[in-house]
Each structure stands twice: as C-alpha cells, then as structure tokens.
N, C-alpha and C positions, 0 to 999 in steps of 0.2 A: 504265748497265745497268738493264733494266727491273726494277721492284720484285718481290720474291719473294712478296708477300702472296697472290697468286692462283696461283702457279706449280704448287703441288701439285695443285690442282683442275684446272688446264688440261691437264696432261700426261696425264690419264686418257683424253683424246680420241684418243690415238694408237694405241689398241689396236684394230686393224681386221682382224687375221688370227686364225686359230685359235690360233697360238702366243702372240700378244699377249693374246688373251682369257685364256689360262692365267696370264699375268703379273698381270693386274689383277682377279683373282677370289678369293673365299674369304677365309680368315684373313690372307693375305698382301697383301690389297688396299692397306691403309693404308701398310705398309712399302714396297710397290712404288711407290706414289705419291710417297712421300718420296724414294726412291732416284732416281726420274726427275726430281724437282724439284732434287735436289742435282746431278745430271748437267747439267741445264739451266743452273744457276748456274755450274758449272765451265766449261761450254762458252761461256757468254757472256763469261767472264773470259779464257779462253784463245783464243777465236775470235770476237772482237767483229765483228758483222755488217758494220759500216761500214768495216772495215779491209781488206776484200777487194774489189778493183776490177781493171779491165783484163781482157785476154783470158784470163788464167789464174786470175781471181778465183774462179770457181765451183769449179774443180778444187782450188785450194789450200784453200778453205773446207771442201770435202768431206773432204780429207785431215786437216785439223785436227780435224774432228768425229769422224772414225773413230778418231783417236788418243785422244780423250777417252773415247769409248765403250770402247775396248780397256783403257784404264787403269782405268776403273771396274770393268770385268769382272775384271781381274787382281787388283784390290784386294778383290774379293768385295763391292763396294758395289752391284753391280747383278746380279741373278739372270740366268742365261742365258736364262730364259724371257722376259725383258724386253728383250733386245737388239733384237729386231725392232721392238718398240714404240718404242724409243729412236731407231732409224734412221728410223722413219716421221715423226718430228718434223722432221727436217732435209731429208727428201726434197723436201718442198714448202715450202721457205724461199726468200725472195727474195735472200738473202745471196750476194754474188758475181755478181749479175745486174743487169740494168737493168729488171727486172720489178717489179710491185707486186701484192700480194694483192688480189683482187677478191672481195668478200663478197656473197652473196645470202641475204637473210633467209629464215627458214622461212615457208612458206605453208601453206594448208589441205591441199595434196596433196604437199608436198615438204619435206624437211628443209633446214636451213641448209647452205650449201655455200661453197666458195672455190676459186678458181683463180688461177694466176699469169699475168699478161698484161703486155705492153709498155705503158708509160704514154702512149705516143703516141696522139693522136686520142681516140676513145671506147672505149678498150680494155676498160674496165670496164662495158660494156653501154650502148649508146646509148639503149636503151629506159628507162633509169633504174632497172631492177630490181636492178642491181649497184652497189656502192659501192666506191670505191678506199680501202682501209684503210691509209692512210699511216702510222699509228701502230703497226701490227703488221708484223712481218717474216715470220711463219710462218702458213701457212694453218690449222694446227691451232688456233692462238690465235683466229683469226678465227671459226672454227666454234664452238669450245667457250666461249671467254670472251665473245664478242660476239654469238653466234647469227646471224652473218652481217651484223650491223648496223654493225660497226666501232666500236661504243660499248662500252668495257670498264668495267663497274661498279666494278672494283677499281683503276681509275686515276682521278686527280683530274679534275674537270670543267673547263670553260673559265674559271671564276672563281677568284679568290683567296678566302680565308676571313677575314672579320672576326668579332670576338666582343666583345660588350658586356654588362655587367651592369646590369640595370635594377631599381632598388629599388621595390617596390610594397608597400603596407601595407593590410591588410584586417582586418575584425573576425573573431575566432575563432568558429567554429561550435560547437565542443565546450565552450568557456568564453566565452560572450558577454561583451563589454565588454573583452576582452583583445586588444590589437593583435597582429597576426600579420604579420611582415615577410617578404616573399618577394623575396630577391635573385635575380631571374630571369636566367639566362644565355641570351643570344640569339646564335646563329650566323647569318651572313648573307653573301650574295655581295659580295665586294670586288673591287677591280681585279686583273686577272691578275698574278701575281708579287708580290702584297702581302707585306710582311715588316716586322719579324721576327715569326715565329710564337711565341706564348706556348705552350710545350709543355704546361703545366698546364691551361690553358683550351681549347687547341686552336684557335687563330686569332690574328690580329693584333688586339691590344686597341684598341678604338675606331677601327679603320680606317674611312675613308669608305666608305659603301655604294655599290656600283656599281648605278646605276639603269637601266642599259642594257637589262636583261631584265625589269624590273618592270612592274607590281606582281607580286610573287612569292607563290606559295602559302605557307601557314604550317602547319608540323607541330609540334604540342605533344608534349613528351616528359616522362614521369613516371619518376623513378628508382626503384630497388628499395628494399626495407626496409633501413634503416640504410645507405643509399647517399648519393649526393650528385648535384647537378644536372649536373655535368660528368663523370659516370662513364663515358660512352660516346662520347668525342670521336672515336674511329675512325669512327663512323657519322655523328655530327652534322657533322663536317668534310666528309665525303664528300658528304652531302646538300647542304650549303651551296655547295660547289664546283660542284654540278650545278643550282644555281638554286632551292633550297628554303630558306626561312628556318625555322630550328628554334629553339624556345623551351622552356627547361626550368626551371620554378620549383622551388625546394627545398620539402620538406615538413617544416617545423620540428617537432621532437619525434620524428621518424623518420629522422634523418640520422646519418651517421657521426660528426658532431661532437657527438652526444649518445650516444656508444657505450655508456655504462654503463646507459642506460635505454631506448634507442630500440627494443629488441626485447621489452620487457616487455608483458604483457597489456594494461595500461592505455594504454601508448603506441600499441599496435596498434589498440585499439578507438577511441581518439581520432583516430588517423590515418585510419581508415576513414571517419570523418565529415568530416574536414578535406580530404582529398586531392581529391575531385571538385570541391569549391568552390575550392581553390587553382588548379586548372587552368582552370576556367571564369572565375574572376576575372582571371587572367593573360591569358587570351584576350581578355576585354573590354578590358583596359588596352592591349594591343597594337593592337587594332582602333581604339581611340581615338587612340593615337599615330600611326597611319597617316593619320588625318584632321587631325592637329595640325601646322600649318606650322612650329612651333618644335621639333618632334621630329626626331631623326636618322632615324626610320623613316617620315617623312611621305611618303605616296604609294607606299611600298615594299611594303605588305602587301595582298593581295587578300582582303577579308573573306568573299568568296563561296567561297574555296578554303582551308578550314581542316580539318586532319586531326588524329588523335589516335594516340599511340603510347606505349609504356612497357614496362619490363622488370620481371618478377617482381611485386612489389606494385604496380609501375607498370603491369603488364599488367592486374591486377585493376582499377586505377584507370581504365584504358582501357575495359574492359567497362562500368564504371559510368557514365563520362562520356558515352559515345556512346548509352547507353540513356536518358540523362536529357536531353541537349541535342541538338536536331536540326541544329545548325549544322555539326557535324563530318561531313565527307564520306567519310572513310575511317577504318578502325581497323586498327592494327598492334600487337596484343599479342604480346610476345616473352617466352617462358617465363612466361606469365601465371599468376598465382595465381588460377585461375578461381573465381568465386563458387559457393557451394553450390547455388544455384538458377540455372538457365540464363537468361541475359539475352536471347539471340536477337538478334544483330547484324543490322540490316536495311540496312546500307550495305556497299559493297565492303570486304572484309577480307582481311588476310594474317595467319594464325595461324602463328607460327613457334616451334618447340620443339626440345629437345635429347633425344636418345635416352637418355642416362645421367643425366638430371636427378634428383637426390635431394631437391630442395627443394620442388618443386611437383608437383601431381598431373596427370601427362600425360593420364590418362583423362578428367579434367574438361576439359582443353583440347580434347581431341578431341570431347567432347560439345558444347562451345560451338561448335566449327566445324560439327558436324553440324546444329545448330539454326540456324546463320546463313543469311541469304539470299544467293543468288548475285548478282553474281559474288564468288567466294571462292576462296582457295587456302590450303592447309595444307602447310607444309614442315617435315619432321623431319630435323634434322642428326644424322647417325650419328657415333658415337665422340666425342660432345661432351656436356658437362654444363651446369650452370646458368649458368656465368659466360662462356659463349660470346658474350654480348651486352654485356659490360662491358670496359673497358680492362684492369682487374685480374683476375688469376686467383688466387683464394684457395685455399691448400692444403686439399684435401678430396678425397674419392673422385671428385668431379666434375671435378677439375683435376689430373690426374697424367700429363702428357706424359712419354714418348711413347705411353703407353697411350691417353690421350685426345688430341684435337687440341690443338695449341699455340694460343695466342691469335691469332697471325697466320693460321693455317689456319682457325680458326673464324670470325674476322672476315671473311675472304674470302667464306665462304659467306653470312654475314648480309648483307653488302653486295650480293652477287650477286642476292639476292631483294628486299631492302627497297628499294633505289634504283629499279629498274625499276617495281616496284609503285606507289611514290609518284609517280614521273614520269608513269605512265600514268593512274592513277585519281584523282590529286589535281591534277597539273599539266596533264592532258589531252594528253600528248605521246606520240603513237602510235609514234614512232620506237623507243621502248623496248619495245614490246609483244612482239616476237619473243623477248625474253629471258625471258619468262614461259612460253614454250611447251615448250622441251626439259626433260629431267630429267637433269642431269649426275650422274655417280656420286657417292656420298657423301651422298645425301639420299633421303628418301621423300616423294613429292609426291601430294597429292590436290587436285583443283580442279573447280570447276563454274562455267560461264559465263565462263571465261577462255580467250581465244584462239579458234581455229577448231576 
C-alpha cells in the first residue's frame, strides 16, 4: 500500500466540478482533505489495485470502490459534498485494466495532465512529451503529486540511504583556544534496498556509498536552537535517496544535549558567532575528504555544487553563511529566524515558512524573500507551525493536531517543495522543474524567475 505521507495533499486534486469545489473550500478544507485521505487508505486496503484482473476486473474494482464510498458516507466520515470528489479519484485509475497512466508535465501554455493508455507500443507519446508513470495507478496522483513528471517527491528515490558520523575538531571563535568538536552527521546515497535502517539517525550506519551517480551535490543543514544534527531525518533521508549528500554538524552549546543552558542569552550570543564557522569548517572538511583517497567520501562530493539549508536558528545560520561565503549555490531557510538587517540573498533561494509559527517573525522572513535576487520562491504552509520542519512535534500552539497539520502532513508539504528545488537549482536536474510550477492547495506561493 502506497504510503500515506502525501495522500492528504494529493486528494485535493480531485475537486473538478462545482460540487467538489464546495467540498474543498473554506473552513472545511482541511477536514475534507483528511476525510478523502482516510477514504483512500480504506480503499487501498479493501480494493487493492493489483488484485483486480481479467475481463471483470474493472467492473469489480468499481463496485468495491463504490462500496467504500457508501460506507464512508453512511458513517458520516465523508460529507455529501465530497462524494463527487471521491468518485473522481477512481474514475481515472488503471486498476482492473491493462492501461497505464501517461503523464505530461506542465509547459508554458498548458497545465500538467494525465491520460490512461495501453502500454503497447508508444502509447505514452512517441514524441517523448509524455511519460509512462508505472509507480502511480491514478491519474490524479500523476497530476497533483508529480506535476506530470511521474516523480513523486514524497516517495523514496532510486538510492538507499547511508549515514555516517564524521568527527571534526576546530578552534572556537567565541572562546579562542578551546577545541570545538563537531560530530557531523552525513546522509548519502547507498545501494538500493540497503538495510537495516537506524531509525534514530535515519539511514544504514556506515553503509558503502553508491558511487554510480556521483559525484553528488552537497547540501549543508543547520539545526534549530536547542536542536540536534539529526532532527529532520524525514527530509535528509529523502534528499539522500534522490542523490543529494546532506551534512549536518551540531552546534555545541546550542543543542538539546545542553538543554539547561542552550537557550540562555549567553549561549545564543556565542552560537551566533560559532554557527556560520561550524558550517563553513564542516564544508571545508568534506571537500577535503572528497579529494582524499583514504576517505569513504573520496570522489563522492562535487565541491562546485554546495548548498546551504537550516531550520529556525539554522535558517538564520543559512542567511549568514550564504551572505559570507560565495561557494554556496542555493539557500533554503526553513522557518528561518531572519536577522534584524536584511542580508539580501543573491543566489537561488527557497524561503519556506509556516502560517501559525509563533517562534519566528514571519514578516522578517517575507522581507528577506522580497530583498533576495531571482530566481526565488517563497512557500507558506497553511495550518502548520514551527515544527513542520523537524521530526518531533513539541506540544505548543504550533503543534496541536488536528487543528494544525500532523507531522506526516506537514512533512509531505516540505518534501514537495524542498526536493525539487534542490534537484533543479543545485543538482541541475530539470526533470524536477515542473514540480515548482503548480500551486497545490494548502500553501501560499510567491515566485520570481521560477519556471515559465
């Protein structure tokens, strides 16, 4: 059964009629999305697509789906206004047929589209404009989740994920002469199916690196205040599986392991000095490792494709690092604690924030975006708070599901934007570009110099 991490977001694509529009609008939007997601999960369990074959397959599949929709309606788990939206999902599904969804990516004059066609010959467009989306069974998924590209940012990429902790030691900036140990966590592409996954670190510990797609781009990640290096494995694992090496040094003095003092004024002032240097030093060390034949990262990192990202205080670190060091090719501040004085990012940037964030100043994030050079994109996640970008959801007004998004729901939105942005602007992979074009429900988007 396909993972539910993106189901809520995908199902909003099925509102194509006036009645369906009533379903997914106004204050009921989020609850309707969740109701449709629950229906999809129930349908996949009761009516698994690959179990319907033969001459009666399509008819039996349709009957099964109708039964699930009826049950949801009778249980008042689905509003009557959403029945037509639910039916729209299954009307263009390949289940019970020998057909395959054919996706066509969005272009300057047309939106993403999908049709079902026979897999024989060049059914999905001999001109190469269409792709056979074998991993998807529903055209609605092809359009909404993949923007017609067949690439779903909420599904793992072609690689397994390895994780390795690299110890680095530098001199402190705030207290010269004091050693500063950076146990930097690095996620990287490993062989497909690599196991076992360490759930704490988010990868197979010390797995051999898969060099087949290297050298790989490197994205640095800076954790939040009183956070930790592996606070966002949902994202770092996803990026690594899609061919991005991600490295996250800790920021000693400002981590969860110093919970009694990490948020004090003295710790924050010191960390403001230390953090940019931590990132730049770790970047230097990894670049050196890529040139060292004895290193497990030998030949694996492309020093010409290095980007910077971070959450909260790590977002502030992102602004400061890219303002200081020209090596970084992209900036991805997430719920960034923007500096008092605008830094004006001059490289491609994705500024991503949450509507209900009570920890950082969203107005300052918007000011940073306004001052940044194109190409740039700003994504505001509705119904989400500060912790949309971390694995953990700490009890607070920012994190009160079902009023706010659950972590899985929020993570689906974050991956939906961060992965294609990094693949396009750091890895140079234009296959992901159409994913930056549409605006799915649940977000507010501004952009300049992005797409057609």
